[in-house]
C-alpha positions, 0 to 999 in steps of 0.5 A: 191338395187333392183327395187321397186315394184309398189303398189296399192294406198289405196285411188284411187286404182291405181298403183304407184311406191313408194319412194324407201326410204319408199317403205315398208310403203308407201300406198298412191300415190302422188295425192293430194286427196290421200295425204289428205286421207293418212293424215286423216288416219294417224291422225285417227290412232294417235287419236285412241291411248289411250295416245292421246285421250285427248291430246288437252283437260284438264285444262292445255291446256285450260290455255295455250290457254287462255294465248296465246289468251290474248297475241294475241287478235283477231287472229281468226277474220277477219280484218274489212278491209278485209270484202267484201260482193261481193254477196251483190253488184251483187245479183239480186233478182230472182222471183220464180214461185212456192212460196209455195214449196220454203219455204220448200226447203229453210228450208230443204236445211238449215237443210241439211247444218247444219246436214252435216256441224257440223263445220258451227254450231260450227262456228255460236255458236262461232260467236254468243257468242264470244267464241273460246274455246271448253269448253266455246262453249260446255257450251253455247251449253248446255244452248242453248239446254236446252232452246230449250228443255224448249221451245219445251217441256214446263213443267207444273210447270215451269220445269227447268227454270221459264219463268219469269227469262231468264236463258240465262242471267246467266254469261258466262265465259269471252271471250278472 
């Protein structure tokens, strides 16, 4: 068997010597950030295949997850013993000189965080509603979005939701 040629990593563009047993297929070097890029590319290729697009969706998978969660209650929540608010103890209030600009900065920083981190928003919705299943979160999100649209764009004759009956009181699915 001949020597293995060096290759250019698809992520960092550096030269590396691939594993001789996988030299024809290896496209990324062994650096941790390149291994993460390789895994992300592999997962993306997998999800792009039509037979895999709905792999984790559908009623059969929802029922499987509900049964598992029923058998393993509270697995995704932190144990109350492990909740430590270290910042609460050592945080000293700092006064700012430009109080007028501070409110705009904070609101834009929060908006930037929520826009750039959709997982934060999904986590917040899950925390507020107590749901962990994607379909339950999606239903709650649709209702929240409708309520927000009704508040921002009120209809002259009550629109979709009459102001006398709060539509958020409608029953949500039972959380596990």
